[in-house]
C-alpha positions as CSV (number, residue, x, y, z in Angstrom):
1,M,107.7,107.0,83.5
2,S,106.0,103.9,82.2
3,D,107.0,101.4,84.9
4,A,106.9,102.0,88.6
5,S,109.9,99.8,89.3
6,A,113.0,98.4,87.7
7,G,112.4,96.0,84.9
8,S,108.8,95.2,84.3
9,A,107.6,94.9,87.9
10,K,104.1,96.3,88.6
11,V,103.7,98.5,91.6
12,A,100.3,99.3,93.1
13,G,100.1,102.5,95.1
14,V,98.4,102.7,98.5
15,V,97.5,105.9,100.5
16,L,96.7,105.3,104.1
17,A,94.2,108.1,105.0
18,A,91.7,106.6,107.5
19,G,92.7,108.3,110.7
20,E,90.7,111.0,112.5
21,G,93.7,113.4,112.8
22,R,93.1,114.0,116.6
23,R,96.1,116.3,117.0
24,F,95.5,117.9,113.6
25,G,91.9,118.9,114.4
26,G,90.1,116.5,112.0
27,P,90.8,114.0,109.2
28,K,93.7,115.0,107.1
29,A,92.6,113.4,103.8
30,P,90.2,116.3,102.8
31,Y,92.5,119.1,104.1
32,V,93.4,121.5,101.4
33,H,97.1,122.4,101.3
34,E,98.5,124.6,98.6
35,D,95.1,124.5,96.7
36,E,94.9,120.6,96.6
37,R,93.4,118.1,99.1
38,L,96.1,116.1,100.7
39,V,94.5,112.9,99.5
40,D,94.3,114.1,95.9
41,R,98.0,115.2,96.0
42,S,99.0,111.7,97.3
43,V,97.2,110.0,94.5
44,R,98.6,112.3,91.9
45,L,102.2,111.8,93.1
46,L,101.8,108.0,93.1
47,R,100.3,108.1,89.6
48,E,103.1,110.4,88.3
49,A,105.6,107.9,89.7
50,G,104.0,105.1,87.7
51,C,102.0,103.3,90.4
52,D,98.9,101.6,89.0
53,P,96.3,101.1,90.3
54,V,96.2,103.4,93.4
55,F,94.1,102.5,96.4
56,V,93.1,105.0,99.1
57,I,92.1,103.7,102.5
58,L,89.6,106.0,104.2
59,G,87.8,105.7,107.5
60,A,87.1,108.7,109.8
61,W,86.4,110.7,106.7
62,E,84.7,109.2,103.7
63,G,84.5,110.9,100.3
64,S,85.2,110.5,96.6
65,V,88.8,110.5,95.3
66,D,89.4,110.8,91.6
67,D,91.8,108.4,89.9
68,A,91.9,106.0,92.8
69,L,90.0,103.0,94.2
70,V,88.6,104.0,97.5
71,I,88.3,101.4,100.3
72,V,86.6,102.3,103.5
73,N,88.1,100.8,106.6
74,H,85.2,100.6,109.0
75,G,87.6,99.5,111.8
76,W,89.9,102.6,111.3
77,E,89.8,103.2,115.1
78,E,92.0,100.1,115.5
79,G,94.9,102.1,114.0
80,M,97.1,102.1,111.0
81,G,97.7,98.3,111.2
82,S,94.0,97.7,110.2
83,S,94.3,100.0,107.2
84,L,97.5,98.3,106.1
85,R,95.9,94.8,106.3
86,I,92.9,95.9,104.3
87,A,95.1,97.6,101.7
88,L,97.3,94.5,101.2
89,K,94.3,92.2,100.9
90,W,92.7,94.4,98.2
91,V,96.0,94.8,96.3
92,N,96.4,91.0,96.4
93,A,92.9,90.2,95.4
94,T,92.3,92.7,92.7
95,T,95.6,93.3,91.0
96,E,98.6,91.6,89.4
97,A,101.0,94.0,91.1
98,D,104.4,92.6,92.1
99,H,104.6,95.2,95.0
100,A,102.5,97.5,97.0
101,L,104.0,101.0,97.7
102,I,102.5,102.3,100.9
103,T,102.5,106.0,101.8
104,L,100.7,108.3,104.2
105,V,98.2,111.0,103.3
106,D,99.9,113.7,105.4
107,L,103.3,114.0,103.8
108,P,103.2,117.4,102.0
109,G,106.9,117.3,101.3
110,L,106.9,114.0,99.4
111,T,107.7,114.2,95.7
112,T,107.1,112.1,92.6
113,Q,110.9,111.7,92.3
114,A,111.1,110.3,95.8
115,I,108.3,107.9,95.3
116,A,109.8,106.7,92.0
117,R,113.1,106.1,93.7
118,V,111.5,103.8,96.3
119,A,109.4,102.1,93.6
120,Q,112.5,101.4,91.5
121,A,114.8,100.3,94.3
122,P,116.5,96.9,93.9
123,G,115.4,94.0,96.0
124,D,112.0,93.2,97.5
125,F,111.5,95.5,100.4
126,A,112.3,99.2,100.2
127,V,112.0,101.8,102.9
128,A,112.4,105.6,102.5
129,T,114.8,107.4,104.7
130,F,115.2,111.1,105.3
131,D,118.6,112.1,106.6
132,G,118.9,108.5,107.9
133,E,115.5,108.4,109.6
134,R,113.0,105.8,108.4
135,G,109.8,107.0,106.8
136,H,107.4,106.6,103.9
137,P,106.9,105.4,101.3
138,V,107.6,101.7,101.9
139,R,107.5,99.0,99.2
140,I,106.3,95.5,100.1
141,P,106.7,92.5,97.8
142,R,103.5,90.6,97.0
143,A,105.1,87.3,98.2
144,R,105.2,88.8,101.7
145,F,101.7,90.4,101.9
146,R,100.3,87.5,104.0
147,D,103.2,87.6,106.5
148,L,102.7,91.3,107.0
149,I,98.9,91.0,107.2
150,D,99.4,88.4,109.9
151,S,101.9,90.5,111.9
152,V,100.5,94.1,112.0
153,S,98.2,95.4,114.7
154,G,97.2,98.5,116.5
155,D,98.6,101.8,115.3
156,E,101.8,100.4,113.9
157,G,102.4,99.7,110.3
158,A,105.2,97.6,108.9
159,R,108.0,99.0,111.1
160,S,108.3,96.0,113.5
161,F,107.9,93.5,110.7
162,L,110.8,95.2,108.7
163,T,113.1,95.8,111.7
164,G,116.2,93.5,111.7
165,R,115.5,92.1,108.2
166,D,118.5,91.7,106.0
167,D,116.5,92.0,102.8
168,V,115.4,95.6,103.2
169,E,116.8,98.4,101.0
170,F,116.9,101.8,102.8
171,I,116.5,104.5,100.2
172,E,117.7,108.0,101.1
173,L,115.3,110.7,99.9
174,G,116.4,113.8,101.9
175,D,117.9,115.3,98.7
176,V,114.5,115.2,96.8
177,A,111.8,115.3,99.5
178,D,110.8,116.0,103.0
179,G,109.4,113.2,105.1
180,R,107.8,115.3,107.9
181,D,104.1,114.7,108.4
182,M,101.4,117.2,109.2
183,D,100.6,116.4,112.8
184,E,99.2,119.8,113.5
185,A,97.1,122.0,111.2
186,P,98.6,125.3,110.2
187,S,97.0,128.1,112.3
188,A,95.4,129.7,109.2
189,R,93.3,126.6,108.7
């Protein structure tokens, strides 16, 4: 797929992977699931769906990630909101992307097809749903980065900002992906 969204819009991918994974037993980014680190899998799927460039926001764990621009969030303990703010600032300052497509590192059931469906959705904002439940990825238009940066805090991402808006497309992905996150490590860790 040559474009990550309908027409000629450019979509930058963002993987939020800064957390400490308290319930998981450690940071999730370097965790190997099915012979691939979760962070590498996330980057690969975003790339396969046409996102370029791809940013990875790290924090509790720091390391190299191939085929991505790694940004370390030194304030990762503030929560997901701080990582989202940093990501949007970097996408805005260093790319010509029309949108940022945000996903979480701990979604082993996410697929390239699901990401592409959100990236190519009509309108400006697009939010993944799985059997009607909101999830990730979420696509944010560049024109609204500043509004979102100014509104997010703590451990909440864009959910409150997007709630009640009439310009959000909800994209059902339950037929091509699973939106469950890995909150607890498999016992055979």
